[in-house]
C-alpha atoms as one frame of an Amber mdcrd trajectory, in Angstrom:
protein
  28.468   5.356 -16.705  30.758   2.350 -16.890  33.965   1.652 -18.804  34.283
  -2.009 -17.878  35.035  -4.497 -20.699  32.304  -6.188 -22.728  34.186  -9.481
 -23.071  32.624 -11.172 -20.012  29.107 -10.869 -18.556  28.986  -8.457 -15.607
  27.180 -11.051 -13.491  26.940 -14.838 -13.459  25.124 -16.723 -10.680  25.639
 -20.490 -10.640  23.739 -23.038  -8.554  23.084 -20.707  -5.624  21.590 -22.234
  -2.460  21.180 -20.436   0.858  19.612 -20.934   4.282  19.588 -18.182   6.919
  21.165 -19.135  10.225  18.044 -17.980  12.106  15.537 -19.926   9.972  14.982
 -23.654   9.463  13.853 -23.570   5.823  16.028 -22.842   2.818  15.677 -19.390
   1.183  17.214 -20.180  -2.247  17.310 -23.398  -4.260  19.703 -23.864  -7.193
  19.335 -20.316  -8.561  21.318 -19.594 -11.722  21.262 -16.561 -14.016  23.448
 -14.405 -16.252  23.149 -10.628 -16.603  24.504  -9.013 -19.759  25.953  -5.524
 -20.066  23.154  -2.967 -20.400  20.454  -5.555 -19.652  17.443  -4.612 -17.541
  16.209  -7.740 -15.754  12.907  -7.647 -13.857  12.514 -10.105 -10.953   9.006
 -10.632  -9.554   7.453 -13.005  -7.060   5.547 -13.219  -3.783   6.855 -11.676
  -0.564   9.384 -14.042   1.011  10.068 -15.961  -2.215  13.810 -15.181  -2.134
  14.145 -12.009  -4.226  15.856  -9.909  -1.555  17.994 -12.885  -0.487  19.248
 -13.177  -4.066  20.098  -9.454  -4.065  22.069  -9.917  -0.807  24.056 -12.761
  -2.349  24.964 -10.623  -5.361  26.041  -7.537  -3.372  28.042  -9.560  -0.853
  25.900  -8.934   2.227  25.450 -12.708   2.257  27.461 -14.245   3.848  29.311
 -11.212   5.280  26.405  -9.559   7.137  23.704 -12.235   6.934  25.072 -15.550
   8.153  23.933 -18.960   6.989  24.709 -21.936   4.758  25.712 -20.832   1.244
  26.688 -22.969  -1.747  27.130 -22.125  -5.412  29.014 -19.112  -6.689  28.653
 -15.538  -7.928  30.997 -14.113 -10.582  31.416 -10.344 -11.055  33.066  -9.561
 -14.378  34.528 -13.064 -14.301  35.921 -12.779 -10.776  34.796 -15.137  -8.038
  33.038 -12.867  -5.547  33.900 -15.032  -2.530  37.494 -13.782  -2.615  36.712
 -10.077  -3.002  36.517  -7.580  -0.115  33.184  -5.769   0.316  34.857  -2.447
  -0.521  35.802  -3.829  -3.946  32.365  -5.360  -4.539  30.669  -2.033  -3.731
  32.579  -0.365  -6.588  31.129  -2.879  -9.058  27.664  -3.441  -7.554  25.409
  -0.635  -6.344  22.292  -1.396  -4.293  19.165   0.627  -3.587  17.538  -0.967
  -0.554  13.847  -1.685  -0.169  13.524   0.537   2.918  15.259   3.903   2.241
  15.602   4.643   5.954  18.112   1.771   6.228  20.333   3.361   3.590  20.325
   7.110   4.196  22.978   8.216   6.689  23.820  11.818   5.801  21.854  14.754
   7.145  21.957  16.578   3.796  21.804  15.484   0.174  25.410  16.404  -0.643
  26.877  14.519   2.332  24.654  11.505   1.637  25.739  11.222  -1.998  29.378
  11.796  -1.021  29.376   9.139   1.718  30.362   6.135  -0.395  33.016   8.108
  -2.275  34.577   9.236   1.006  34.758   5.610   2.119  36.675   4.806  -1.064
  39.253   7.448  -0.075  38.829   9.530  -3.238  40.322  13.044  -3.394  37.983
  15.813  -2.243  37.924  17.496  -5.668  36.881  14.246  -7.376  34.181  13.637
  -4.740  32.695  17.085  -5.339  32.808  16.581  -9.109  31.136  13.155  -8.954
  28.443  14.351  -6.544  27.569  17.331  -8.727  27.572  15.204 -11.906  25.250
  12.650 -10.272  22.835  15.261  -8.949  22.639  16.891 -12.385  22.128  13.480
 -14.020  19.208  12.759 -11.682  17.742  16.242 -12.150  17.977  17.057  -8.435
  20.884  19.537  -8.371  18.523  22.045  -6.740  18.301  19.717  -3.704  22.068
  19.721  -3.117  21.915  21.394   0.298  18.512  20.103   1.399  17.972  17.628
   4.227  17.728  14.033   3.047  14.400  12.225   2.857  14.346   9.806  -0.041
  17.338   9.840  -2.362  19.676   7.130  -3.535  22.005   9.278  -5.624  24.960
   8.066  -3.573  24.724   4.699  -5.290  25.069   6.237  -8.765  27.937   8.456
  -7.618  29.938   5.252  -7.019  29.541   4.541 -10.780  28.766   0.831 -10.464
  28.491  -1.340 -13.551  25.736  -3.413 -11.913  22.770  -1.789 -10.180  20.461
  -3.763  -7.858  17.091  -2.119  -7.183  15.024  -3.738  -4.420  11.413  -2.450
  -4.586  12.498   1.089  -5.593   8.919   2.180  -6.397   7.415   1.193  -3.035
   7.445   4.716  -1.543   6.893   6.733  -4.721   3.762   8.420  -6.008   2.680
   7.299  -9.507   4.299  10.173 -11.416   7.566   9.824  -9.479   7.494   6.074
 -10.136   7.218   6.722 -13.884  10.156   9.140 -13.697  12.220   6.584 -11.748
  11.427   3.835 -14.258  12.431   6.097 -17.151  15.736   6.716 -15.350  16.331
   2.965 -14.957  15.693   2.433 -18.666  18.065   5.282 -19.513  20.806   3.844
 -17.296  20.458   0.422 -18.931  20.570   1.963 -22.401  23.831   3.673 -21.359
  25.370   0.308 -20.433  24.558  -0.222 -16.746  23.362  -3.769 -15.986  20.238
  -3.579 -13.828  18.279  -6.053 -11.715  14.913  -4.560 -10.804  13.033  -6.394
  -8.039   9.476  -5.077  -8.078   5.926  -6.016  -7.091   4.471  -3.244  -9.258
   4.860  -5.444 -12.321   2.352  -3.562 -14.477   4.287  -0.320 -13.905   7.634
  -1.996 -14.591   6.299  -3.483 -17.837   5.986   0.049 -19.233   9.770   0.315
 -19.750   9.961  -3.058 -21.498  12.513  -4.999 -19.391  14.809  -7.085 -21.565
  13.996 -10.215 -19.579  11.830 -11.326 -16.653  12.410 -13.842 -13.867   9.528
 -15.021 -11.691  10.466 -16.647  -8.382   8.373 -18.965  -6.226   9.469 -20.498
  -2.895  13.164 -19.766  -3.455  13.259 -21.129  -7.011  13.136 -19.594 -10.464
   9.877 -20.774 -12.005  10.021 -18.600 -15.147  12.887 -16.933 -16.984  12.222
 -15.460 -20.368  10.838 -12.557 -22.379   8.339 -10.096 -20.910   5.623 -11.107
 -23.367   5.612 -14.659 -22.022   5.104 -13.726 -18.361   1.324 -13.267 -18.455
   0.868 -16.746 -19.920   2.750 -18.603 -17.175   1.896 -16.782 -13.928  -1.347
 -16.766 -11.982  -3.083 -13.409 -12.509  -4.128 -13.568  -8.845  -0.468 -13.538
  -7.756   1.023 -10.897 -10.051  -0.540  -7.525 -10.811  -0.952  -7.660 -14.576
  -2.648  -5.059 -16.817  -6.421  -4.965 -16.318  -7.301  -6.142 -19.866  -5.246
  -9.315 -19.303  -6.933 -10.018 -15.944 -10.402  -9.261 -17.312  -9.882 -11.736
 -20.146  -8.476 -14.534 -17.979 -10.793 -14.056 -14.975 -13.943 -14.413 -17.048
 -13.466 -18.198 -17.183 -12.950 -18.586 -13.415 -15.543 -18.519 -10.614 -16.400
 -15.002  -9.469 -14.797 -14.318  -6.068 -17.335 -13.274  -3.446 -16.418 -10.107
  -1.587 -18.878  -8.110   0.471 -17.345  -5.464   2.760 -18.794  -5.233   6.255
 -18.585  -1.430   6.209 -21.117   0.599   4.246 -21.247   4.416   4.280 -24.342
   5.730   6.055 -23.473   9.403   6.566 -24.063   8.913  10.270 -21.980   9.262
  13.398 -18.909  11.538  13.070 -15.822   9.760  14.409 -12.963  12.128  13.532
 -13.403  15.780  12.635 -10.843  18.298  11.332 -11.848  21.918  11.794  -9.730
  24.412   9.804  -6.528  22.568  10.709  -3.095  23.921   9.763   0.321  22.681
  10.854   4.012  23.419  10.301   6.933  21.444  11.700   8.987  24.564  12.437
   7.912  27.803  14.076   7.206  30.282  11.312   7.785  27.608   8.664   5.579
  26.670   5.734   2.356  24.912   6.597   2.516  21.230   5.654  -1.276  21.046
   5.871  -3.469  24.163   5.763  -7.132  24.920   6.190  -8.166  21.259   6.326
 -11.847  20.577   7.029 -13.174  17.020   6.885 -15.179  14.490   8.849 -14.659
  10.717   8.960 -18.000   9.018   9.643 -19.063   5.524  10.601 -18.964   3.245
   7.567 -16.289   5.198   5.694 -13.512   3.297   3.915 -11.287   6.198   2.952
  -8.339   6.153   0.559  -6.056   9.176   1.026  -4.200   9.816  -2.228  -1.708
  12.441  -3.319   1.895  12.951  -4.387   4.897  12.636  -2.087   5.027  15.487
   0.445   1.358  16.407  -0.096   0.703  16.201   3.664  -1.036  12.811   3.806
   0.946  11.314   6.690   0.934  14.620   8.566  -2.864  14.658   8.269  -3.192
  11.156   9.687  -0.736  11.819  12.523  -3.097  14.574  13.680  -5.954  12.082
  13.850  -3.976   9.729  16.109  -2.658  12.531  18.333   1.043  12.288  17.422
   0.814  15.865  16.149  -1.315  18.746  17.450  -2.650  21.512  15.164  -0.985
  24.917  15.136  -4.378  26.274  14.136  -7.829  24.737  14.318  -8.641  21.521
  16.127  -9.079  17.788  15.646 -11.878  15.945  17.423 -11.883  12.195  18.067
 -15.373  11.034  19.045 -16.155  14.623  20.011 -13.056  15.217  22.185 -10.220
  17.586  21.260  -6.964  15.637  20.702  -5.119  18.285  22.743  -6.947  16.882
  25.785  -6.156  13.232  24.995  -2.975  11.174  25.260  -1.798   9.030  22.355
  -2.602   5.955  24.478  -6.192   7.141  25.007  -6.637   7.772  21.284  -5.225
   4.289  20.526  -8.403   2.762  21.967 -10.241   4.433  19.074  -7.627   4.665
  16.307  -5.029   1.974  15.562  -2.201   3.216  13.324   0.061   1.165  11.055
   3.232   3.177  10.321   4.600   3.510   6.807   7.931   1.960   7.841   7.591
  -1.305   9.800  10.961  -0.689  11.480   9.268   2.138  13.408   6.962  -0.389
  15.076   8.752  -3.712  15.410  10.982  -4.510  18.386   9.755  -7.721  20.116
  11.829 -10.937  19.906   9.048 -12.915  18.160   6.060 -12.208  15.937   3.708
 -13.598  18.574   5.059 -11.242  21.263   4.938  -8.332  18.829   1.239  -8.909
  18.190   0.458  -9.305  21.893   2.240  -6.138  23.021  -0.456  -3.605  22.087
  -3.433  -5.552  23.493  -1.532  -6.088  26.781  -0.966  -2.346  27.128  -4.643
  -1.703  26.451  -5.515  -3.998  29.356  -7.085  -6.952  27.525  -7.203 -10.323
  29.315  -5.049 -13.267  28.165  -7.902 -15.099  26.414  -8.854 -12.003  24.394
  -5.201 -11.342  23.558  -4.622 -14.915  22.352  -7.772 -14.841  20.202  -6.825
 -11.477  18.703  -3.288 -12.598  17.919  -4.512 -15.811  16.252  -7.088 -13.944
  14.173  -4.618 -11.243  13.068  -1.996 -13.876  12.188  -4.437 -15.667   9.907
  -5.755 -12.513   8.236  -2.335 -11.310   7.085  -0.974 -14.773   6.242   1.703
 -15.102   8.939   0.850 -18.651  10.025   4.039 -20.590  10.749   6.069 -17.429
  11.417   4.812 -16.768  14.968   8.118 -17.648  16.662  10.358 -15.849  14.155
  12.052 -12.507  15.001  10.026  -9.878  13.089  13.108  -8.039  11.849  14.511
 -11.247  10.325  11.570 -11.405   7.899  11.340  -9.830   4.443  10.152  -6.223
   4.202   6.744  -7.352   2.926   6.366  -9.806   5.802   7.451  -7.134   8.298
   4.757  -4.865   6.895   2.160  -7.566   7.463   3.389  -8.054  11.048   2.892
  -4.316  11.683  -0.658  -4.513  10.277  -1.410  -7.610  12.373  -0.099  -5.857
  15.511  -2.738  -3.153  15.081  -5.494  -5.608  14.136  -4.856  -7.457  17.406
  -5.569  -4.230  19.345  -9.218  -4.194  18.157  -9.313  -0.423  17.677 -12.561
   1.096  16.418 -10.889   2.849  13.468  -8.039   1.239  11.501  -5.532   3.654
   9.955  -2.846   2.288   7.595  -0.009   4.240   5.976   0.964   2.599   2.669
  -0.368  -0.853   3.640   0.586  -2.434   0.306   4.212  -1.200   0.204   6.435
  -4.231  -0.343   3.441  -6.551  -0.700   2.846  -8.982  -3.504  -0.526  -8.774
  -5.237  -2.044 -11.929  -3.727  -1.156 -11.023  -0.158  -2.358  -7.449  -0.293
  -5.657  -8.407  -1.887  -6.155 -11.203   0.651  -5.547  -9.081   3.737  -7.445
  -6.050   2.407 -10.510  -8.169   1.703 -10.238  -9.968   5.046  -9.913  -6.661
   6.917 -12.852  -5.084   5.107 -15.038  -8.093   5.873 -14.124  -8.100   9.586
 -16.907  -7.020  11.951 -16.026  -4.480  14.603 -14.442  -1.613  12.675 -16.417
   1.627  12.564 -14.236   3.069   9.765 -11.033   2.320   7.861  -8.604   4.853
   6.435  -5.528   4.093   4.350  -2.877   6.277   2.753  -1.732   4.888  -0.562
   0.028   5.647  -3.835  -1.750   2.668  -5.391  -4.647   4.107  -7.362  -6.078
   0.635  -7.929  -6.287   0.031  -4.174  -8.680   2.981  -4.004 -10.575   1.749
  -7.055 -11.120  -1.712  -5.578 -11.692  -1.067  -1.881 -12.531   2.550  -0.984
 -16.015   4.023  -0.778 -14.513   7.503  -0.387 -11.381   9.152  -1.803  -9.581
  12.152  -0.312  -7.077  13.610  -2.768  -4.424  15.885  -1.241  -2.148  18.350
  -2.988   0.268  20.846  -1.434  -1.230  20.435   2.039  -4.844  20.969   1.033
  -7.755  18.734   0.107  -8.077  18.885  -3.675 -10.863  16.326  -3.960 -13.197
  14.463  -1.593 -16.014  12.132  -2.532 -16.938   8.734  -3.986 -14.149   7.146
  -6.073 -16.231   7.221  -9.244 -16.522  11.006  -8.917 -13.054  12.034  -7.712
 -11.069   9.625  -9.900 -13.102  10.449 -13.019 -11.564  13.950 -13.026  -8.487
  13.145 -15.089  -7.273  16.756 -15.129  -7.328  16.798 -11.326  -5.420  13.496
 -11.198  -2.745  14.860 -13.497  -2.370  18.024 -11.399  -1.949  15.851  -8.287
   0.655  13.602  -9.973  -1.710  10.647 -10.083  -1.354   8.470 -13.175  -4.562
   6.765 -14.451  -4.214   2.983 -14.562  -5.619   0.405 -16.942  -8.065  -0.687
 -14.216  -9.329   2.871 -13.730  -9.799   3.224 -17.517 -11.762  -0.049 -17.668
 -13.983   1.014 -14.767 -14.698   4.424 -16.259 -15.636   2.766 -19.549 -18.088
   0.388 -17.838 -19.356   2.739 -15.123 -22.732   3.283 -16.789 -23.355  -0.473
 -16.538 -21.801  -1.208 -13.135 -22.739   1.956 -11.244 -19.548   1.660  -9.156
 -15.888   0.748  -9.394 -14.998  -2.949  -9.291 -11.856  -5.158  -9.369 -10.744
  -6.461 -12.752 -11.973  -9.980 -11.907 -15.538  -8.723 -11.412 -15.363  -6.662
 -14.605 -14.333  -9.804 -16.482 -17.531 -11.569 -15.420 -19.699  -8.573 -16.326
 -18.212  -8.453 -19.818 -18.589 -12.222 -20.210 -22.264 -12.020 -19.237 -22.812
  -9.164 -21.685 -21.273 -11.223 -24.493 -23.544 -14.166 -23.648 -26.642 -11.955
 -23.654 -25.697 -10.239 -26.905 -24.759 -13.550 -28.522
């Protein structure tokens, strides 16, 4: 896809340092790297460690759109980037942003993919040819005239020699993520130089990146081959394959985790009675014939492929949508009779995209907004804000503008904003999107150990999140419930998982193998201790 010369590396970064104008601390410290033609470089690290900042320096958004103090230099095909206009940079460097809603502008797929080419002033015939070639390459030619939802084909249509991918798997179901990763590998093999920033390290390892960089606090702490990564990073910070974690965790103290919620089959909190819904009159039903009850003590993981109806289902529970057929009851009352504000006393909802929720000038004000509107007194609000800030690891960021934070940090602010409201039922849409492994485990365990919740429900594409934390799994497919029950029952049906585009993980395989001994699904760290004890007893 690129005819640029091989004589110089496509990208050289030398001694890069950067501090955002709006923040006191430095974001990057002396970062240097070289990217070869056709190389696929994986960059991992905790949320806020500088990965996205590095991407912005390479694509020219820093210092053009994001102001601050920048030193060092970036060379694109041997040219100093500082002297190049953004229009020229965009022809060499393509970027897929972390949050797709910030990138998609066109109402339909064709116009979206054509947008960048139009800005380059290319002839109409060439634009049409490039768009069609790109759609065929991606296998989505049949979507040419569809409305846009999640596509980044426009980047490939520009035919960049360097492709920057910032958390591209965050919104994808497991099967789609595998397809995307295979595409990235194919592009690299065809000569495109790729930087893949990704928290889903275990998934990314499947395509054997040529090299890995691990960042910590704005610095590169590891740069080398993929096989060396597991030996130098903390398995509690990076999501490594389950066998690696099981082996390493066995020598460490067993973490104590006891969720406050236990299923008791008691009080019904939310009930769906034969619910169907379509967004357009006479259109296809997005959910159809749904019957389910959420009871006190339930920790429910809602799984399923993209467009299965998961978010639509949850939006009925919180009153944002009303059924076209059937009814939804919240604590015995029909949602048609309740306002969204009334339902918010019972159900607190964390949106999939944090930009849909965040608007206050500071994190502290963002977290206080919901409790104020629910009528809590100042003392209760302050206590709730402090508790939520600690749970999601936002200490020290209280006075920062939420939208100036990284995507992962913004996601945690949106979760904290709902925690501060003290709703009876917590509902989270993709809570781990954009989160590093340590942070998402920490806040999930803290939330599940908090007293006060009657039930917790989370939509996720992360099968291991359901394995570790759910006591009930609802599996959706084509708008219907395909499976509902304990994780060890629903997730053991591998044929059902395959039909619903769920890909079994190494942690699921380990749990299924040891289920007769454990009686339930457990995190890899706990499995490591069980295996170690078995070896001691047998030895």
